[in-house]
N, C-alpha and C positions, 0 to 999 in steps of 0.2 A: 926553545927552538920555534915553537908556535908563533912567535913575535915576528919570524922571518917570512911566514907564509904570506903569499901575494895570489890574487885571483890568476887561475891558469896552471899553477903548479899542481903536481900529482902527489897524492898521499895515500897513505893506508892507516886504517884505525887499527892501533895495537891488540885490542880485545876483541875484535870482529873481522877476522881475516876472510869470513864468508861474504862479507860486504864487497871484496874486491877492491879494485884501485879506484880513487875518487879524484875528481878535479875541484880544487878550491873555486868557488864561486864569489865569496865575499869574506873579508875579516874586518869586524867592527866591534870595537870595545870589548875584545875576549871571546866573541861568538863567531865561529868560523862556520859558513854554510859549504857544505860539500856535497857534490852530486857524485855518489857511488855506482858503479857498475851494476850490483845487484841489490842495492838497498835504496835507490833513488837519492832524492835531495834531503840531507840530514843537518841540523843544526847542532853544533858541537860546542860544549862549553871548554873553551881552551885553557880554563884554569884547572879543570879535572882531568882532561885527556891531552897526552901529548902524542899528536899525530905523527907518523912516520913519513917523511918526505922521500918520494921515489925519483931517483937520478939513474938515467941509463938503465932502467929496469931494476936496479937494486935499492932496497930500503936504506935510508941514511937516518941514523938515530945516534945522539952523542954517547949513549951509554953501551953501544956495543963494538 
């Protein structure tokens, strides 16, 4: 699902709920830069972490 992420989309990190909601800044070659509410700007390896997209306040994940 990370392959569908584009700048401006809202996401959450599945293992770091304390980071809050993040906004995707860029997605280049599997590396996703996200600006999180409580963690600031973080670069995520999209091959290792499946971010959860937020739609209308709800987390969207294919395995849920």
